[in-house]
GUPASE-56852 format. One record per residue: residue number from 0; x, y, z of N, C-alpha, C, O in turn; residue in one letter. Coordinates in nm, 2 decimals, padded with zeros to 4 digits. Layout:
pos/nc1/nc2/nc3/cac1/cac2/cac3/cc1/cc2/cc3/oc1/oc2/oc3/code
NUM/X/Y/Z/X/Y/Z/X/Y/Z/X/Y/Z/A;
...
This chain:
pos/nc1/nc2/nc3/cac1/cac2/cac3/cc1/cc2/cc3/oc1/oc2/oc3/code
0/23.11/08.21/13.97/23.04/08.27/13.86/22.89/08.23/13.87/22.86/08.11/13.88/M;
1/22.80/08.33/13.86/22.66/08.30/13.86/22.61/08.24/13.73/22.65/08.29/13.62/K;
2/22.54/08.13/13.74/22.49/08.06/13.62/22.34/08.11/13.59/22.26/08.10/13.68/K;
3/22.32/08.16/13.47/22.19/08.21/13.43/22.14/08.12/13.32/22.21/08.10/13.22/T;
4/22.02/08.07/13.33/21.97/07.98/13.23/21.85/08.05/13.16/21.76/08.11/13.23/F;
5/21.84/08.04/13.03/21.73/08.11/12.96/21.64/08.00/12.90/21.68/07.92/12.82/Y;
6/21.51/08.01/12.94/21.41/07.92/12.89/21.31/08.00/12.80/21.26/08.10/12.85/S;
7/21.29/07.95/12.68/21.20/08.02/12.59/21.06/07.97/12.59/20.97/08.04/12.54/L;
8/21.03/07.85/12.64/20.90/07.80/12.63/20.88/07.69/12.74/20.97/07.63/12.78/S;
9/20.75/07.67/12.77/20.71/07.55/12.85/20.70/07.44/12.75/20.71/07.45/12.63/I;
10/20.67/07.32/12.81/20.65/07.20/12.72/20.54/07.23/12.62/20.43/07.28/12.66/L;
11/20.56/07.19/12.50/20.46/07.21/12.39/20.43/07.08/12.33/20.51/07.00/12.31/L;
12/20.30/07.06/12.30/20.26/06.94/12.23/20.29/06.95/12.09/20.26/07.06/12.03/I;
13/20.35/06.85/12.02/20.40/06.87/11.89/20.29/06.83/11.78/20.32/06.76/11.69/I;
14/20.17/06.88/11.79/20.07/06.86/11.69/20.07/06.97/11.59/20.04/06.95/11.47/N;
15/20.12/07.09/11.63/20.12/07.20/11.54/20.26/07.25/11.50/20.27/07.35/11.43/T;
16/20.36/07.19/11.56/20.50/07.24/11.53/20.56/07.16/11.42/20.54/07.04/11.41/L;
17/20.65/07.23/11.35/20.73/07.16/11.24/20.87/07.21/11.25/20.89/07.33/11.24/T;
18/20.96/07.12/11.28/21.10/07.16/11.29/21.18/07.09/11.17/21.13/07.00/11.11/F;
19/21.30/07.15/11.15/21.38/07.09/11.05/21.42/06.95/11.09/21.40/06.91/11.21/A;
20/21.47/06.87/11.00/21.50/06.73/11.03/21.60/06.71/11.14/21.71/06.76/11.14/H;
21/21.56/06.63/11.24/21.66/06.59/11.35/21.72/06.45/11.30/21.68/06.39/11.21/E;
22/21.82/06.42/11.37/21.90/06.30/11.34/21.95/06.24/11.47/22.01/06.31/11.55/F;
23/21.92/06.11/11.50/21.96/06.06/11.63/21.98/05.90/11.63/21.94/05.84/11.53/W;
24/22.04/05.86/11.73/22.06/05.71/11.75/21.95/05.66/11.84/21.92/05.72/11.95/L;
25/21.88/05.55/11.80/21.77/05.50/11.87/21.79/05.35/11.90/21.76/05.27/11.81/Q;
26/21.83/05.32/12.02/21.84/05.18/12.06/21.71/05.11/12.08/21.61/05.17/12.11/P;
27/21.71/04.98/12.07/21.59/04.90/12.10/21.56/04.91/12.25/21.45/04.92/12.30/Q;
28/21.67/04.91/12.33/21.66/04.93/12.48/21.78/05.01/12.52/21.89/05.01/12.47/K;
29/21.75/05.09/12.63/21.86/05.17/12.69/21.91/05.11/12.82/22.03/05.13/12.86/F;
30/21.82/05.03/12.89/21.86/04.97/13.01/21.88/04.82/12.99/21.79/04.75/12.95/L;
31/22.01/04.78/13.01/22.05/04.65/12.97/22.11/04.57/13.09/22.16/04.63/13.18/L;
32/22.11/04.44/13.07/22.19/04.35/13.16/22.33/04.33/13.09/22.34/04.35/12.97/K;
33/22.43/04.30/13.17/22.56/04.27/13.11/22.55/04.16/13.00/22.49/04.06/13.02/P;
34/22.61/04.18/12.89/22.62/04.09/12.77/22.48/04.07/12.70/22.46/03.98/12.63/S;
35/22.39/04.16/12.73/22.26/04.16/12.66/22.27/04.23/12.53/22.32/04.35/12.53/E;
36/22.24/04.17/12.42/22.25/04.23/12.29/22.14/04.33/12.26/22.02/04.30/12.30/K;
37/22.18/04.44/12.20/22.08/04.53/12.15/22.12/04.59/12.01/22.24/04.59/11.98/T;
38/22.02/04.63/11.94/22.05/04.70/11.81/22.02/04.85/11.82/21.93/04.89/11.89/N;
39/22.10/04.93/11.76/22.09/05.07/11.76/22.06/05.11/11.61/22.14/05.09/11.52/I;
40/21.94/05.17/11.59/21.91/05.22/11.46/21.94/05.37/11.45/21.94/05.44/11.55/D;
41/21.97/05.42/11.33/22.00/05.56/11.31/21.88/05.62/11.24/21.84/05.57/11.13/V;
42/21.82/05.72/11.30/21.69/05.78/11.25/21.71/05.92/11.21/21.80/05.99/11.26/F;
43/21.63/05.96/11.12/21.61/06.10/11.08/21.46/06.13/11.06/21.39/06.04/11.02/V;
44/21.42/06.25/11.10/21.28/06.28/11.10/21.25/06.41/11.16/21.34/06.50/11.18/G;
45/21.12/06.43/11.19/21.07/06.55/11.26/21.00/06.52/11.38/20.93/06.41/11.39/E;
46/21.00/06.61/11.48/20.92/06.59/11.60/20.96/06.46/11.68/20.87/06.40/11.74/N;
47/21.08/06.42/11.67/21.13/06.30/11.73/21.06/06.17/11.69/21.05/06.08/11.76/Y;
48/21.01/06.18/11.57/20.96/06.06/11.50/21.02/06.06/11.36/21.03/06.16/11.30/T;
49/21.05/05.94/11.31/21.11/05.94/11.18/21.13/05.80/11.12/21.05/05.71/11.16/G;
50/21.22/05.79/11.04/21.25/05.66/10.97/21.40/05.63/10.97/21.48/05.72/10.99/S;
51/21.43/05.51/10.95/21.57/05.46/10.95/21.65/05.53/10.83/21.59/05.54/10.72/K;
52/21.77/05.56/10.86/21.85/05.63/10.76/21.89/05.54/10.65/21.93/05.43/10.67/V;
53/21.88/05.59/10.52/21.93/05.52/10.40/22.08/05.51/10.41/22.15/05.61/10.42/D;
54/22.13/05.39/10.41/22.27/05.37/10.42/22.36/05.42/10.31/22.48/05.44/10.32/A;
55/22.30/05.45/10.19/22.37/05.50/10.08/22.39/05.65/10.08/22.46/05.71/09.99/S;
56/22.33/05.72/10.18/22.33/05.87/10.17/22.46/05.93/10.23/22.48/06.05/10.20/K;
57/22.54/05.86/10.30/22.66/05.92/10.36/22.76/05.82/10.40/22.73/05.70/10.39/F;
58/22.88/05.86/10.44/22.98/05.77/10.49/23.00/05.80/10.64/23.01/05.91/10.68/T;
59/23.01/05.69/10.72/23.03/05.71/10.86/23.18/05.74/10.88/23.27/05.66/10.84/V;
60/23.21/05.85/10.95/23.35/05.88/10.97/23.40/05.85/11.12/23.51/05.84/11.14/S;
61/23.30/05.84/11.21/23.33/05.80/11.35/23.22/05.72/11.40/23.10/05.76/11.39/K;
62/23.25/05.61/11.46/23.15/05.53/11.54/23.23/05.46/11.65/23.30/05.36/11.63/L;
63/23.22/05.52/11.77/23.31/05.49/11.88/23.23/05.45/12.01/23.13/05.52/12.04/T;
64/23.27/05.35/12.07/23.21/05.31/12.20/23.30/05.35/12.31/23.42/05.32/12.31/H;
65/23.24/05.42/12.41/23.31/05.46/12.53/23.25/05.39/12.65/23.13/05.40/12.67/Y;
66/23.33/05.32/12.73/23.29/05.27/12.86/23.39/05.31/12.96/23.48/05.39/12.93/G;
67/23.38/05.26/13.08/23.48/05.30/13.19/23.61/05.24/13.15/23.64/05.12/13.15/K;
68/23.71/05.34/13.11/23.84/05.30/13.07/23.85/05.23/12.94/23.95/05.17/12.90/G;
69/23.74/05.25/12.86/23.73/05.18/12.73/23.70/05.29/12.62/23.62/05.37/12.64/V;
70/23.78/05.28/12.51/23.75/05.35/12.39/23.76/05.26/12.27/23.88/05.22/12.24/E;
71/23.65/05.22/12.21/23.65/05.11/12.11/23.59/05.15/11.98/23.48/05.21/11.98/E;
72/23.66/05.13/11.87/23.61/05.15/11.74/23.50/05.05/11.71/23.52/04.93/11.72/D;
73/23.38/05.10/11.68/23.26/05.01/11.65/23.23/05.00/11.50/23.12/04.95/11.47/F;
74/23.31/05.05/11.42/23.28/05.05/11.27/23.25/04.90/11.23/23.16/04.88/11.14/I;
75/23.32/04.81/11.28/23.30/04.67/11.24/23.16/04.61/11.28/23.12/04.51/11.23/S;
76/23.10/04.68/11.37/22.96/04.64/11.42/22.85/04.71/11.35/22.73/04.70/11.38/K;
77/22.89/04.78/11.24/22.79/04.86/11.16/22.74/04.78/11.05/22.81/04.72/10.97/L;
78/22.61/04.77/11.03/22.54/04.71/10.92/22.48/04.81/10.84/22.40/04.90/10.89/S;
79/22.50/04.81/10.71/22.45/04.91/10.62/22.38/04.85/10.49/22.39/04.91/10.38/T;
80/22.33/04.74/10.51/22.27/04.67/10.39/22.15/04.75/10.33/22.15/04.78/10.21/K;
81/22.06/04.79/10.42/21.94/04.87/10.37/21.94/05.00/10.45/21.93/05.11/10.39/D;
82/21.95/05.00/10.58/21.96/05.11/10.66/22.07/05.10/10.76/22.13/04.99/10.77/S;
83/22.10/05.20/10.83/22.22/05.20/10.92/22.18/05.14/11.05/22.08/05.19/11.12/V;
84/22.24/05.03/11.09/22.21/04.96/11.22/22.34/04.92/11.28/22.44/04.88/11.22/K;
85/22.35/04.94/11.42/22.47/04.91/11.49/22.43/04.80/11.59/22.33/04.81/11.67/I;
86/22.51/04.69/11.59/22.49/04.58/11.69/22.58/04.60/11.81/22.70/04.63/11.79/E;
87/22.52/04.60/11.93/22.60/04.63/12.05/22.58/04.53/12.16/22.46/04.49/12.18/A;
88/22.69/04.49/12.22/22.68/04.40/12.34/22.79/04.46/12.44/22.90/04.48/12.40/I;
89/22.74/04.49/12.56/22.83/04.55/12.66/22.85/04.45/12.77/22.75/04.42/12.84/F;
90/22.97/04.40/12.79/22.99/04.29/12.89/23.00/04.34/13.03/22.98/04.26/13.12/S;
91/23.04/04.47/13.05/23.06/04.52/13.18/22.95/04.61/13.23/22.89/04.68/13.15/T;
92/22.92/04.61/13.36/22.82/04.71/13.41/22.87/04.85/13.40/22.99/04.87/13.40/E;
93/22.78/04.94/13.40/22.82/05.08/13.40/22.75/05.15/13.29/22.66/05.10/13.22/G;
94/22.79/05.28/13.27/22.74/05.35/13.15/22.82/05.33/13.03/22.94/05.31/13.04/N;
95/22.76/05.32/12.92/22.82/05.30/12.79/22.77/05.40/12.69/22.64/05.42/12.68/H;
96/22.85/05.47/12.62/22.82/05.58/12.53/22.86/05.54/12.39/22.98/05.50/12.37/L;
97/22.78/05.57/12.29/22.81/05.55/12.15/22.81/05.69/12.08/22.71/05.76/12.10/I;
98/22.92/05.72/12.01/22.93/05.85/11.94/22.94/05.82/11.79/23.01/05.73/11.75/A;
99/22.86/05.90/11.71/22.85/05.88/11.57/22.87/06.01/11.49/22.81/06.11/11.53/F;
100/22.95/06.01/11.39/22.97/06.13/11.31/22.98/06.08/11.16/23.04/05.98/11.13/N;
101/22.92/06.16/11.07/22.92/06.12/10.93/22.99/06.23/10.85/23.01/06.34/10.90/N;
102/23.02/06.20/10.73/23.08/06.30/10.64/22.98/06.40/10.59/22.86/06.38/10.60/T;
103/23.03/06.51/10.54/22.94/06.62/10.49/22.84/06.57/10.38/22.88/06.49/10.29/N;
104/22.72/06.63/10.39/22.63/06.63/10.28/22.60/06.77/10.24/22.63/06.87/10.31/K;
105/22.55/06.79/10.11/22.53/06.93/10.06/22.38/06.95/10.04/22.31/06.85/09.99/F;
106/22.33/07.07/10.07/22.20/07.10/10.04/22.19/07.25/09.99/22.27/07.33/10.04/I;
107/22.10/07.28/09.90/22.08/07.42/09.86/21.93/07.45/09.87/21.85/07.38/09.82/E;
108/21.90/07.56/09.94/21.76/07.60/09.96/21.74/07.74/09.91/21.83/07.82/09.91/L;
109/21.62/07.76/09.86/21.58/07.89/09.81/21.59/07.99/09.93/21.57/07.95/10.04/K;
110/21.62/08.12/09.89/21.65/08.22/10.00/21.54/08.22/10.11/21.58/08.22/10.23/A;
111/21.41/08.23/10.07/21.31/08.24/10.17/21.30/08.12/10.26/21.29/08.13/10.38/A;
112/21.32/08.00/10.20/21.31/07.88/10.28/21.44/07.87/10.37/21.43/07.83/10.49/K;
113/21.55/07.91/10.32/21.67/07.91/10.40/21.66/08.00/10.52/21.70/07.97/10.63/F;
114/21.61/08.12/10.49/21.59/08.22/10.60/21.50/08.17/10.71/21.52/08.20/10.83/N;
115/21.39/08.11/10.67/21.30/08.05/10.76/21.36/07.94/10.85/21.34/07.93/10.97/D;
116/21.44/07.86/10.78/21.52/07.75/10.85/21.61/07.81/10.95/21.62/07.76/11.06/Y;
117/21.68/07.92/10.92/21.77/07.98/11.01/21.70/08.03/11.14/21.74/08.02/11.25/L;
118/21.58/08.09/11.11/21.50/08.14/11.22/21.45/08.03/11.31/21.45/08.03/11.43/K;
119/21.40/07.92/11.25/21.35/07.80/11.32/21.45/07.74/11.41/21.42/07.69/11.52/E;
120/21.58/07.73/11.36/21.68/07.67/11.44/21.76/07.76/11.53/21.86/07.73/11.59/E;
121/21.71/07.89/11.54/21.78/07.98/11.63/21.92/08.03/11.58/22.00/08.06/11.67/G;
122/21.94/08.03/11.45/22.07/08.06/11.40/22.08/08.21/11.36/22.11/08.24/11.25/L;
123/22.05/08.30/11.46/22.05/08.44/11.43/22.18/08.50/11.38/22.19/08.60/11.31/E;
124/22.29/08.43/11.42/22.42/08.48/11.38/22.44/08.48/11.23/22.50/08.56/11.17/N;
125/22.39/08.37/11.17/22.39/08.36/11.02/22.30/08.45/10.96/22.33/08.51/10.85/I;
126/22.18/08.47/11.02/22.08/08.57/10.96/22.14/08.71/10.96/22.13/08.78/10.86/T;
127/22.21/08.75/11.07/22.27/08.88/11.07/22.38/08.89/10.97/22.40/08.99/10.91/K;
128/22.46/08.78/10.96/22.57/08.79/10.87/22.52/08.80/10.72/22.58/08.88/10.64/L;
129/22.41/08.73/10.69/22.36/08.74/10.55/22.31/08.88/10.52/22.33/08.93/10.41/R;
130/22.25/08.94/10.62/22.20/09.08/10.60/22.32/09.17/10.59/22.32/09.26/10.50/K;
131/22.42/09.16/10.67/22.54/09.24/10.67/22.61/09.23/10.53/22.66/09.33/10.48/L;
132/22.61/09.11/10.47/22.68/09.09/10.35/22.58/09.11/10.23/22.63/09.09/10.11/Q;
133/22.46/09.15/10.25/22.36/09.17/10.14/22.32/09.04/10.07/22.29/09.04/09.95/G;
134/22.32/08.93/10.15/22.29/08.80/10.09/22.16/08.74/10.13/22.13/08.62/10.11/K;
135/22.08/08.82/10.20/21.95/08.76/10.25/21.86/08.72/10.15/21.77/08.64/10.17/E;
136/21.87/08.76/10.02/21.79/08.72/09.91/21.86/08.62/09.82/21.81/08.59/09.71/N;
137/21.97/08.57/09.87/22.04/08.46/09.79/22.01/08.33/09.85/21.99/08.31/09.97/K;
138/22.01/08.22/09.76/21.99/08.09/09.81/22.09/08.05/09.91/22.21/08.09/09.91/D;
139/22.05/07.96/10.00/22.14/07.91/10.10/22.21/07.78/10.06/22.14/07.68/10.03/G;
140/22.34/07.78/10.04/22.42/07.66/10.00/22.50/07.61/10.12/22.58/07.69/10.18/R;
141/22.47/07.49/10.16/22.52/07.45/10.29/22.58/07.30/10.29/22.52/07.21/10.23/E;
142/22.69/07.28/10.36/22.73/07.15/10.39/22.68/07.12/10.54/22.68/07.21/10.62/F;
143/22.64/07.00/10.56/22.60/06.97/10.70/22.64/06.82/10.73/22.65/06.74/10.65/Y;
144/22.66/06.80/10.86/22.70/06.67/10.91/22.64/06.66/11.05/22.60/06.75/11.11/Q;
145/22.64/06.53/11.10/22.58/06.50/11.23/22.68/06.46/11.33/22.78/06.39/11.30/R;
146/22.66/06.50/11.46/22.75/06.46/11.57/22.66/06.42/11.68/22.61/06.50/11.76/C;
147/22.63/06.29/11.69/22.53/06.24/11.77/22.58/06.13/11.87/22.67/06.06/11.84/V;
148/22.51/06.11/11.98/22.54/06.02/12.09/22.42/05.95/12.14/22.31/06.00/12.13/K;
149/22.44/05.83/12.20/22.34/05.77/12.28/22.40/05.71/12.40/22.51/05.66/12.40/T;
150/22.33/05.71/12.52/22.38/05.66/12.65/22.30/05.54/12.70/22.18/05.55/12.70/L;
151/22.37/05.44/12.74/22.31/05.32/12.80/22.34/05.31/12.95/22.45/05.36/13.00/F;
152/22.26/05.24/13.02/22.28/05.20/13.16/22.28/05.04/13.16/22.18/04.98/13.13/Q;
153/22.40/04.99/13.19/22.41/04.84/13.19/22.43/04.80/13.34/22.52/04.84/13.41/V;
154/22.33/04.71/13.39/22.33/04.67/13.53/22.31/04.79/13.62/22.24/04.89/13.58/G;
155/22.36/04.78/13.74/22.33/04.88/13.84/22.45/04.98/13.86/22.43/05.09/13.92/D;
156/22.57/04.94/13.82/22.68/05.03/13.84/22.68/05.16/13.76/22.63/05.15/13.64/T;
157/22.71/05.27/13.81/22.72/05.40/13.74/22.85/05.46/13.75/22.93/05.44/13.85/Q;
158/22.89/05.54/13.65/23.02/05.60/13.64/23.01/05.73/13.57/22.90/05.79/13.57/D;
159/23.12/05.79/13.52/23.12/05.92/13.46/23.13/05.92/13.31/23.16/06.02/13.25/D;
160/23.10/05.81/13.25/23.11/05.80/13.10/23.01/05.89/13.04/23.03/05.93/12.92/V;
161/22.90/05.92/13.10/22.79/06.00/13.05/22.84/06.14/13.00/22.78/06.20/12.91/F;
162/22.95/06.19/13.06/23.00/06.32/13.02/23.12/06.32/12.94/23.20/06.41/12.93/K;
163/23.15/06.20/12.87/23.26/06.19/12.78/23.27/06.29/12.67/23.17/06.31/12.60/Q;
164/23.38/06.36/12.66/23.40/06.44/12.54/23.46/06.35/12.43/23.56/06.29/12.45/N;
165/23.38/06.33/12.32/23.42/06.24/12.22/23.50/06.29/12.11/23.54/06.22/12.02/T;
166/23.54/06.42/12.11/23.62/06.48/12.01/23.55/06.52/11.88/23.62/06.57/11.79/G;
167/23.42/06.51/11.88/23.34/06.56/11.76/23.34/06.71/11.77/23.35/06.77/11.88/M;
168/23.33/06.78/11.66/23.33/06.93/11.66/23.22/06.99/11.74/23.24/07.09/11.81/R;
169/23.10/06.93/11.73/22.99/06.97/11.81/22.96/06.87/11.92/22.94/06.75/11.89/L;
170/22.96/06.91/12.04/22.95/06.81/12.16/22.82/06.86/12.24/22.82/06.97/12.29/E;
171/22.73/06.77/12.25/22.62/06.78/12.35/22.66/06.69/12.47/22.66/06.57/12.45/V;
172/22.68/06.75/12.58/22.73/06.67/12.70/22.64/06.68/12.82/22.60/06.79/12.86/M;
173/22.61/06.57/12.88/22.54/06.57/13.01/22.64/06.59/13.12/22.75/06.54/13.11/A;
174/22.61/06.68/13.21/22.70/06.71/13.32/22.66/06.63/13.45/22.74/06.63/13.54/L;
175/22.54/06.57/13.45/22.50/06.48/13.55/22.45/06.35/13.48/22.40/06.36/13.37/E;
176/22.45/06.24/13.55/22.41/06.12/13.49/22.26/06.11/13.48/22.19/06.11/13.59/N;
177/22.20/06.11/13.36/22.05/06.10/13.35/21.99/05.98/13.43/21.88/05.98/13.47/P;
178/22.07/05.87/13.43/22.02/05.75/13.50/22.03/05.74/13.65/21.98/05.65/13.71/Y;
179/22.10/05.84/13.70/22.12/05.85/13.85/22.03/05.95/13.92/22.02/05.95/14.04/S;
180/21.97/06.04/13.84/21.90/06.15/13.91/21.76/06.10/13.95/21.70/06.00/13.90/V;
181/21.70/06.17/14.04/21.57/06.15/14.09/21.47/06.20/13.98/21.50/06.29/13.90/K;
182/21.35/06.13/13.98/21.25/06.17/13.88/21.22/06.32/13.89/21.20/06.37/14.00/D;
183/21.20/06.38/13.78/21.16/06.52/13.76/21.26/06.62/13.82/21.23/06.73/13.85/K;
184/21.39/06.58/13.82/21.50/06.67/13.86/21.56/06.73/13.74/21.57/06.67/13.63/K;
185/21.59/06.86/13.74/21.66/06.93/13.63/21.81/06.90/13.64/21.87/06.92/13.74/A;
186/21.86/06.86/13.52/22.00/06.83/13.52/22.07/06.92/13.41/22.00/06.95/13.31/I;
187/22.20/06.95/13.42/22.26/07.04/13.33/22.32/06.96/13.21/22.37/06.85/13.22/P;
188/22.31/07.02/13.09/22.37/06.98/12.97/22.46/07.09/12.92/22.42/07.21/12.94/F;
189/22.57/07.06/12.86/22.67/07.16/12.81/22.69/07.15/12.66/22.69/07.04/12.61/K;
190/22.69/07.26/12.59/22.72/07.26/12.44/22.86/07.32/12.41/22.89/07.43/12.46/I;
191/22.94/07.24/12.34/23.07/07.28/12.30/23.08/07.27/12.15/23.03/07.18/12.09/L;
192/23.16/07.37/12.09/23.19/07.36/11.95/23.34/07.39/11.94/23.39/07.49/11.99/F;
193/23.41/07.29/11.88/23.56/07.30/11.88/23.62/07.32/12.02/23.71/07.39/12.04/D;
194/23.55/07.25/12.12/23.59/07.25/12.26/23.58/07.39/12.32/23.64/07.41/12.43/N;
195/23.50/07.48/12.26/23.47/07.61/12.32/23.32/07.61/12.36/23.24/07.56/12.28/Q;
196/23.28/07.67/12.47/23.14/07.68/12.51/23.07/07.76/12.40/23.12/07.85/12.34/V;
197/22.94/07.72/12.38/22.85/07.79/12.29/22.75/07.86/12.37/22.66/07.80/12.43/V;
198/22.75/07.99/12.37/22.65/08.07/12.44/22.53/08.10/12.35/22.55/08.11/12.23/M;
199/22.42/08.10/12.41/22.29/08.14/12.34/22.25/08.04/12.23/22.18/08.08/12.14/N;
200/22.30/07.92/12.24/22.26/07.81/12.15/22.11/07.78/12.18/22.07/07.76/12.29/A;
201/22.04/07.76/12.07/21.90/07.71/12.09/21.91/07.56/12.11/21.96/07.48/12.02/L;
202/21.86/07.51/12.23/21.87/07.37/12.26/21.73/07.32/12.28/21.64/07.38/12.34/V;
203/21.70/07.20/12.22/21.56/07.14/12.23/21.57/07.01/12.31/21.66/06.93/12.29/L;
204/21.48/07.00/12.41/21.47/06.88/12.49/21.34/06.81/12.45/21.23/06.85/12.49/A;
205/21.36/06.70/12.38/21.25/06.62/12.33/21.22/06.50/12.42/21.31/06.44/12.48/W;
206/21.09/06.47/12.44/21.05/06.36/12.52/20.93/06.29/12.45/20.84/06.35/12.42/H;
207/20.94/06.16/12.44/20.83/06.08/12.38/20.80/05.96/12.46/20.89/05.89/12.51/T;
208/20.67/05.94/12.48/20.62/05.83/12.56/20.47/05.80/12.52/20.39/05.89/12.51/E;
209/20.44/05.67/12.49/20.31/05.63/12.46/20.25/05.71/12.34/20.14/05.74/12.33/N;
210/20.34/05.73/12.24/20.30/05.80/12.12/20.28/05.95/12.13/20.23/06.01/12.03/G;
211/20.31/06.01/12.24/20.30/06.15/12.26/20.44/06.22/12.28/20.52/06.17/12.36/K;
212/20.46/06.32/12.20/20.59/06.38/12.20/20.58/06.53/12.25/20.49/06.60/12.20/T;
213/20.67/06.57/12.34/20.67/06.71/12.38/20.81/06.76/12.36/20.91/06.68/12.34/T;
214/20.83/06.89/12.36/20.96/06.96/12.34/20.97/07.08/12.42/20.87/07.16/12.43/V;
215/21.08/07.11/12.48/21.11/07.23/12.55/21.22/07.30/12.48/21.32/07.24/12.45/E;
216/21.21/07.43/12.45/21.31/07.51/12.39/21.38/07.60/12.49/21.31/07.67/12.56/K;
217/21.51/07.61/12.48/21.58/07.69/12.58/21.71/07.74/12.51/21.75/07.69/12.41/M;
218/21.77/07.84/12.58/21.90/07.89/12.53/22.01/07.86/12.63/21.99/07.87/12.75/R;
219/22.13/07.83/12.58/22.24/07.80/12.67/22.29/07.94/12.73/22.28/08.04/12.67/S;
220/22.34/07.92/12.85/22.39/08.04/12.92/22.53/08.07/12.89/22.59/08.02/12.79/N;
221/22.60/08.16/12.97/22.73/08.20/12.94/22.84/08.09/12.96/22.95/08.11/12.91/E;
222/22.80/07.98/13.02/22.88/07.87/13.03/22.85/07.76/12.93/22.91/07.65/12.93/L;
223/22.76/07.79/12.84/22.72/07.69/12.74/22.62/07.59/12.79/22.61/07.48/12.73/G;
224/22.56/07.62/12.90/22.48/07.52/12.97/22.33/07.55/12.97/22.29/07.66/12.96/E;
225/22.25/07.44/12.98/22.10/07.45/13.00/22.06/07.35/13.10/22.13/07.25/13.12/V;
226/21.96/07.38/13.17/21.90/07.29/13.28/21.77/07.23/13.22/21.68/07.30/13.17/M;
227/21.77/07.10/13.22/21.66/07.02/13.16/21.59/06.93/13.26/21.66/06.84/13.32/I;
228/21.46/06.95/13.29/21.39/06.87/13.39/21.37/06.73/13.32/21.31/06.72/13.21/P;
229/21.41/06.62/13.39/21.40/06.49/13.34/21.30/06.41/13.41/21.31/06.40/13.54/I;
230/21.21/06.35/13.34/21.12/06.25/13.40/21.17/06.11/13.36/21.21/06.09/13.25/T;
231/21.17/06.02/13.45/21.24/05.89/13.43/21.14/05.79/13.36/21.10/05.68/13.41/K;
232/21.09/05.84/13.24/21.00/05.76/13.16/21.04/05.78/13.01/21.10/05.88/12.98/T;
233/21.00/05.69/12.93/21.01/05.71/12.78/21.14/05.73/12.73/21.24/05.68/12.78/G;
234/21.15/05.81/12.62/21.27/05.83/12.55/21.30/05.98/12.53/21.21/06.06/12.51/R;
235/21.43/06.02/12.55/21.47/06.16/12.55/21.57/06.19/12.44/21.65/06.10/12.41/W;
236/21.57/06.31/12.39/21.67/06.36/12.30/21.70/06.50/12.33/21.61/06.58/12.33/M;
237/21.83/06.54/12.35/21.87/06.68/12.36/21.94/06.71/12.23/22.04/06.65/12.19/I;
238/21.90/06.82/12.16/21.95/06.85/12.03/21.98/07.00/12.01/21.92/07.08/12.08/S;
239/22.07/07.03/11.93/22.11/07.16/11.89/22.18/07.17/11.76/22.22/07.06/11.71/T;
240/22.19/07.28/11.69/22.25/07.30/11.56/22.35/07.42/11.57/22.32/07.52/11.63/V;
241/22.47/07.40/11.52/22.57/07.51/11.51/22.60/07.53/11.36/22.63/07.43/11.29/K;
242/22.60/07.65/11.32/22.63/07.68/11.18/22.74/07.79/11.18/22.74/07.89/11.25/M;
243/22.84/07.78/11.08/22.94/07.88/11.06/22.95/07.90/10.91/22.92/07.82/10.83/I;
244/23.00/08.02/10.88/23.03/08.05/10.74/23.16/07.97/10.69/23.25/07.95/10.77/P;
245/23.16/07.93/10.57/23.28/07.87/10.51/23.37/07.97/10.46/23.32/08.08/10.43/T;
246/23.49/07.94/10.44/23.59/08.03/10.38/23.66/07.96/10.26/23.70/07.84/10.27/T;
247/23.66/08.02/10.15/23.73/07.97/10.03/23.67/07.85/09.97/23.74/07.77/09.91/G;
248/23.54/07.83/09.99/23.47/07.72/09.94/23.37/07.77/09.83/23.28/07.85/09.86/N;
249/23.38/07.72/09.71/23.30/07.76/09.60/23.17/07.70/09.59/23.08/07.75/09.52/Q;
250/23.15/07.58/09.66/23.02/07.51/09.65/22.93/07.55/09.76/22.81/07.57/09.73/K;
251/22.97/07.57/09.88/22.88/07.60/09.99/22.93/07.73/10.07/23.05/07.75/10.08/A;
252/22.84/07.80/10.11/22.87/07.93/10.19/22.86/07.90/10.34/22.92/07.98/10.41/D;
253/22.80/07.79/10.38/22.79/07.77/10.52/22.81/07.62/10.55/22.80/07.53/10.47/Y;
254/22.85/07.59/10.68/22.87/07.46/10.73/22.79/07.44/10.86/22.81/07.52/10.95/Q;
255/22.71/07.34/10.87/22.63/07.32/10.99/22.67/07.19/11.05/22.71/07.09/10.98/S;
256/22.65/07.18/11.18/22.67/07.06/11.26/22.54/07.04/11.34/22.50/07.13/11.42/F;
257/22.49/06.92/11.33/22.37/06.88/11.41/22.40/06.78/11.52/22.45/06.67/11.49/W;
258/22.38/06.83/11.64/22.41/06.74/11.75/22.29/06.69/11.83/22.19/06.76/11.84/G;
259/22.30/06.57/11.88/22.19/06.51/11.96/22.25/06.41/12.06/22.36/06.36/12.04/S;
260/22.18/06.40/12.17/22.22/06.31/12.28/22.09/06.24/12.33/22.00/06.30/12.38/Y;
261/22.09/06.11/12.31/21.97/06.03/12.35/21.99/05.94/12.46/22.10/05.89/12.49/T;
262/21.89/05.92/12.54/21.88/05.82/12.65/21.74/05.79/12.68/21.65/05.86/12.63/F;
263/21.71/05.69/12.76/21.58/05.65/12.78/21.56/05.55/12.90/21.66/05.51/12.95/G;
264/21.44/05.52/12.93/21.41/05.45/13.05/21.33/05.32/13.03/21.22/05.30/13.09/F;
265/21.38/05.24/12.93/21.31/05.11/12.90/21.42/05.02/12.85/21.39/04.90/12.82/Y;
């Protein structure tokens, strides 16, 4: 089958862009020695800059460490005194992946703001549904949750943990190891929702280095894949949003899932 990739823009400097809040795992270091301790902070913000998440705002429903032949519950390593922080030590060389999912939160936005948000996040399916149902002038009532990952390289050994399906409803998956590719090579990422490929998803590839952040916007192809050129510098985040209508729910009309996958070269 021929793979077609849709790119909507070249790299853009984020001085004039404003996106809805992203949510991601941000380690102190991505490249570690065996048994070297690191802390992972949970961030929310815009333009891949933000602040640590308030621990009182939600409940963590999944925090799992994946290594080669390892699946480990990391809830006991979670600190939530003021903000959410995860303490991590990986004793074996190879790739190590942390997956985080939280419980639903609720938000209600005025119709115009909600419609702008749908456009900004590339959620045309919901825009079309609202028009079809005559709801484009109604406020948007939404449940949302996060499905996020971060990938480490420990020592020199590499394996296939980078493409682990973690069982979260929205999965952002690398199909090649970001730590093994040559500089400036494009590597594929795949978007799944309920283990089904997501076609035409708006995917953002964020890169930050030395206080400068850029983003590339693209659409997933018929296999749910995008090709992302990676430079082996700074910090990266691949993100996307999936929204579906709810059924039989009196509080919210929509349910969204915010996915991200972070890695870096420091």
